[in-house]
N, C-alpha and C positions, 0 to 999 in steps of 0.2 A: 504494500500500500504506500502510495506517495505521501509526502508530508502534507500537502494541501488537501488531499482527499481525507486524510486522517483528521485534519483540523476541522474540515467541513462536517464530518460525521459527529465529532464530539460536541461541537458548538450547536449543531442541529438538535441534539438530545437536550441540551440546556434550554434551547429555545422552546422546544415542545413542553418541557417542564414549566417554563414561564407562562406559556399560553394556557395550559391547564389550570395553573394557580390563579391566573387572572379570570378565566372563564368561570371557575368554581368559587371565586372570591376567597381564595386561600383555604377553602375546606380541604382541598387536596394540595398540600405544599409542593412546590417545584422540586425540592430535594427528594421527596418520595418518588415522584414520577421519573425523575432523571435516574435515580438509583435502580428502579425496575428496568428501565430501558438499557442502562449499561450492563446489567446482568444478562438480559436477553442478547445484547450485542456480543458479549464475551462468550456466551454459550453457542453462538451461531457463527458469524463471519468476522468479528473483530479480532485482529491480532492482539496477543497479550500485552504488547508494548505500544498500543495505539496512542496513549497519552504522550509517551516519550517521542514517538514518531512524529506526532503533531507539533513537537517543539517545546515540550514542557517536561524536561527531566527533573528529578528530585531536587537538584541543586537550585534550579530556577524557582521551584515552589517554595523552598526554604527561604530564599531571598525575599519573595513576596510576603511570606509569613512574618518576617521581621518588620517589613514596612507596614503591613496591614495592622499588626497588633500594636505597634507603636502609634499608628494613626488612631486606633481605637482609644488609646489612652488620652488623646486630645479631646475626646468627647466627655471625659470625666474631669472633675476638679478634685483637689485634695479634700475639700469639704464634702463632696459627693461620696468619696470613698469612705469617709467617716460615717456619713449618713447610711451607708449600705451594710452596717454591722448586722442588721436583721437578716439581710440576704445571705450573709456568710453563715449565720447560725442555721438558717433554714436549709441551705445547701448541704451543710454538714449533717443535719438531721436526716435529710433524704438519703445520704450515703449510709448513715447508720441503719436506716430502715432496710436498705438493700442487704447489708451485711447480716442483720438480724434474721431476715426472712430466709436467706439462702443458707446460712450456717446452721439454721435449725431445721425448717421443713425441707429445704433443698438437699441438705446432707442426708436426711432420711430417705429421700426418693432417689437421688442421683449419685450419692456417695461423697465422701469428704474431699478427695483429691479433685474431683470434677468441679466442685464449688470453689475450692481454693484457686483453681486455674481461671474460673469464670468471673469472679468478683472484680479484680482490678481492670480487665478490659471492659467490663460492663459499665463501670463508673469512670472510664477514662478513654484515652486516645491511643494513638499508634505506639507510643513509647511503652505504656504499661502492657499493651497486647504483645509487643515484641519481647519484653522481659519475661512474661509468663510462658510464651511460646518456646523461647530458648530454654527456660528452666525445665519445662515439661520434656523437651527433646533430650536434654542432658540426663534427665531422670529415667529415660527409656519409655516415656509415655507418648508414643507417636500420635495417637488419635487425639489426645488432649492438647498436643502442640498445635494441631490444626484447629481444634475447638477454640483456642484462645484467639486466633486470627478471625475465625468466622463470627464469634461473639462481637468482636470489634466492628466487623464489616456490617453485620445485620442489625445491631442494636438501634441504629437510626430509624429503621423501618417502623419500629414501635414508637420512637420518640417524636418523629416529625408530625404525623397526624394528630397525636395526643396533644402536643404543644400547640398546634394551630387551633385545636378545639378549645382548650382552656384560655388561651390568649384572646380568642374572639369574645368569650364571655367576659373576661376582665376588661377588654377594650370597650365593649358596649356599656359596661358599668361606669367606667371612667368618662366615656363620652357623654353619658346622661348627666353625670355630675358636673362636667365642664359646661354643658349647655344650660344647666340650672344655676350657673354662677359660681360653681366650685372650682377647684384646681387653681386658685389664684397664685399659689406658689409656683405652679408650672408656668403661668404667664410671666411671672417675674424672672424665672430662669430663662425663658425665651428672650425677653428684653435684654437680659444681661449677655446672653449669647450673641445677639445681634450687635450689641454695643462692642463686645470683644472682637467680633469678626470685622467690624467697621474699622476699629482702631488698628488691627493687625498685631503682630508680635511686638511686645513692649521694647525688647532689646534692640529692635531695628526700626524704631519709630522715626528716626532721622534719616533712614535710608530711602532715597527716592524710589517710588513704586516701580519704575522701569527696570531697576536692578533686582527686584524681587521676582526673578524669573522662575519658570517651572524647575529648571535645573538647580537653582539655589534652594528651592523648597525640598526637592529630592535629596540634595546634599545634607541639609540639616536633619531631615528625617532619618537618613542612613547613619548619620553621625550619632544620633541618639540610640538607634538600634545597635550600633557597634559598641557604644558605652555599656549597654545592657549585657551584651555578649561578653565583653571584657570583664565586667564585674562578676558575672556568674563563673567565669574561668578562675579568677583570683580567689573566689570563695570556695571553689570545689574541694580543696583539701580539708576545709573545716565543715562546710555544709553544702549539700547539693541542691541548688536552686535552678530551675529551668530558666534559660535566658529569655524565653517567651513571657514568663511571669514578670521578669524585670522589665521587658519591653513595655508592657502595659503600665507599670509603675513609673518608669522613666518618661513615658509619653505624658502622663499626668503631671509630673514634676516639671518637664520642659515647657509644657503649655502654661502652667502656673507661673513659671519664672519668666515667661515672655520670649522663650527661644523658638517655640513652635506656635503657629496659629491653629485654631480649631479646624478640624477636618482638612488638614494640610494636604493629604493625598488627593482628595477631591479637587482642591484648588490647583494642584499640580497636574490635573487631568490624567491621573494614573489609577484612580480607584476602581473603575470598571474592569480594566485589564487585570489588576491584582486579584479581584474577586473571581474572575474567570479562571485564572491560573490555579488558585487555591481550591476552587470547587472541583476542577478536573483532577487535581492531585488526590483529593479525598475519594473520588469515584474510582481512581486507579487501584485502590485497595480491593475493589470487587473482583478483580481478575483472579484472586486467590480462591474464590468460592465456586467450585465446580458443582454440577447437579448431583453427582454421586456423593461428594463430600457433604452437601446439605442434607441429603436423604439419610446418611449414616447418623448424623447428629441432630436430626430434626426435632426429635422428642425432647432431649435435654436442652436444646437451644430455645425452643418455645417455652418450656417449663421454667427455665432460668430467667428469661426475660419477663414472663408473666409474674412470677413470684417476686422478682426484684422490683417491678413497677408497683405491685400491691404494697410491698413493704415501704417503698419510697413514698407512696401516697399517704399511708397511715401516719408515718412519722412526720412528714412535711405538714400534714393537716394539723397535727397536735402542736407543732412548733409555730405554725401560722396563727392558730387560735391564741396561744400564749402571748405572742408578739403583736397580736392584732393586725395581721396581714391577711388579706382575702385568701380563701382556700385555692382559688384559681391561680393567683400570682405565686403563692407558695409552691403549688404543684409544678407550675411552669418553670420556676427557678430550679427545683429539684431535677426536672426532666432534662435540663441542660447537660447533666452527667452522661446522657445517652448519645450526645453528639458534639457538644462544645462549639467553639468558634470555627468557621464563620456561620455555621447553620443557625446558631442562636440569633445572630444579627439579621440574617436573610429572612428567617421565618417571622421574626418580630416586625420587620419592615413590610413584608407581604401582607400580614394580618392588618396592620394599621392602614395601609393603602386601600385595602378592601372595605374598611369600615367607613371612611369619609373621603370626600374630594377636597374638603376645605384645608388649606395649608396650615392655618393657625391651629385647627383641631388636631391635625397630624403631628405638629410640633409638640402640642400639649401631651398627646398620648406617648410620643417618643420619649419625652423628658421623664415620664413616669415608668414606662415599661422597658425601655432599652437598657438603662444602667444596671438594674438588678439582673437582667438576663445575661449581660456581658460579665458582670462580676461573678454570678453563679457559675457560668461556664468555665471561667478561669480557676475558680476555687476547686471545682469538682474534677474536671478533665486534666487540667495542667498541673495542679499541685497535689491534691489528695490521692488521685489514682496512682501516681508514680510512687508516693510514699507507701501506699498499700501494696503495690507490686513488689517493692523492695522487702517488705515484711513477709508477704504470703509466699513468695518464691522459695523461702527457706523451709517451708513445710512440705515441699515435694520430695 
C-alpha cells in the first residue's frame, strides 16, 4: 500500500466516525465508530503497519503527545488545579472500586493471576499494559500476556458510549442552570479567559505581534515540553514521574507565568494535525487484536470490564455524594480511566457541541466539564495505573 492511499484510508475512518457522532448528536462517539472500523480494517485488507505507512511512526506520535499535553495545561490555571481536588478524590475512588470488584468477585470467577494482569491496563494506558504484558510473558503466562494488551485495546469500547451518555445528562443539567441565570462563575472564567487571550503572554507583552509567529509559538511550547522531559529524567533515580504528567503541570505553570498563551497550539495552527496524529496512534494498538485472540479471551474480557465498571460506578457515586458532585460528573470522571487523553477531550467537546449552537453556552459548559475530565484522565491513566502496574507485576 502506498503512503497516500494509507493516509486516505485512515483519515476516511476518522471522518466516518465524525459524521456518525454529528448525525447521532454524540450518542455514538466518533472514537467508538472509528475503533470498530479499524478493527474491521485490520481483520480484512489493512496492512498491520498502515499507520506507520501513512507517515505516523511512534516517534512522531510521541512528539505530538508532548505538544498536545503541554497545550492542555494552558487550559488550566494553578487555581483551577487546586479547585479540582474533588476530581482527584473521585478518580481515585473509581480506581479503588475497580480494584475492589475485580480482586474479590473477579478473582473468584476468573482467578487471581488473571485479575492481577487485568487491573493496571484496565485503569491505564499503553505503559501499564506493556508492563503487565512483559511481566506475564516472563512468568510463562503467554495467554495472559496477550490478555493485558487486549484489555488495553478494548476497554475504550465500554468507556466511550458510557461517557457520552453521562456527559449528555450532566451537560443538559448545567445548560438548564446556565439559562436560568446560574453558572455565573463560569461566565467570569470566560471573561477572564478572553481578557488573557487578548493580552497574550505577559512575558512578551512588549514584543511586536508580527514577531509572535507560529514558529515562535511552537518553539516555546516545545521548550516547555522539553523542560518537563528533562525534569522527569533528573528525578528518575529518586522517583519515577511520567514526563507527560509534568507536561500538563509545566503547561499550567508556563501559562500562569506568562510564557505561554492559552491554547497556544490552536493559535499556532497545529492543533488539528496533532489530534489527528495522536488518534491514529491510539487506533494503531488495535492491530494486536486478532479475531481468534478475542474469541479465546472473550468471556474474561467482558466479565472484567463489566465488573470493573460496576465497581467504579458504586465507588464514584459514594464519593460524589460525599463531595456533593453530581453522580453523572463523578461517573464520567471515573470513566476516564478507560481511555484517558485525548479521548476525554474529544468526547467532552463532541457532547457539548451536540447540546447547543450558542458559543457562550458552549464556553460555559466547557469551563465546567472539561477541566475535571482532563484532570481525571491524567490522574487515572498517566499516574495511578503505572504505579499499580509496578506493584501488581510483582505478584506474577
